[in-house]
N, C-alpha and C positions, 0 to 999 in steps of 0.2 A: 280286719281293724278299721277303725274310724280314723279318718285323716286327722292329724292334730294341726290346727291352724293356731299357733301361738302368739301371733302379734298382736291381735286384739285382746286376747284373755291375758295375756302377760301386763298388759297397761291397765286393766281392772284391778289387778291384785294390788292391794295396799300394803306395802313392805317397805323396808328399809334396803331390801337387796335389789339390787342392778336389775334393769329389766333383761340383761342378757342371762343372769342368774335365774331369774322366774321363768324365762323360755327353757333353760337347761332343765329345770324341775319339771315343768311340765311335760317336755320330751322324755324324761326318765320315768315320770309315773304314769304317762297315758297308758302304756301297754298292761301295767297292773290294773288301772280303772277299767279298761277295757275287758280283762279277764273276769274282774269283780262283777260287771255288769253281765256277761255271759253267764256266770255260776247265778246270780239273782234270777235270772230268767228261767234256769233251769229248776231253780228252787220254787219259784212260783208254780211250775208246771207240776212239781213233786208235790207241795204242800197243799197247793189250792186246785189243783187238777184242771188249771185253766192255761190256756196259751196266750202268750203276751202279744198285744196287739203292735206289730214292729211299726206301722205306720205313726202309731200315737209317740212312738220314741225317737222317731228318725229327726224330727227338727229340734230335740232336745241336746242341750250341753250335758257332756259326761255327768257331772254330778245332778242335773236336774233328773237324769235316767234314773240314777241311784236312788235319789227320793222317790220317784214315782214307783219304781219296783220294791222299794222298801213299805210303800203303803198298801201294797197288795199281798204281803205277807203278815202273819200275826205279829202284834205289836211285841217289841222287846225294849229293854230299858237299854239306852247307849248314851255315849256323852260327844260323840261325833258321827256324821254319817259314814266316812270311811271305815270307822270302827265296826259299824253295824254291818256294812257289807262284808267284811272280813269274818264276822261272827256267822253270818248266813253262809257265805261261801264255804266255810270250814264245816259247817253243818252237814254239808253233802258228802262229805268222807265217813259219817257217823251212820252205820247200818240200822235200819228200822227195828 
């Protein structure tokens, strides 16, 4: 799992919530995001038959990783990035 440094990230989020609340949100959602990243990597292998270059992802923030991985997959209509990650990661459960 990627280490979560919530200090800088929490300060960048524009919200009425307190910094401690935003840090708690980041801490709670980070494992979910990490799982979606792993599943998207698996989808790239399954759908595109191509291995993800880990070096190209290592310097990215989690949401940027998801955006980069989604670009490797066939386009789908979605309203938010996490929603698209959920759709693709749930597609892994559907047999070919």
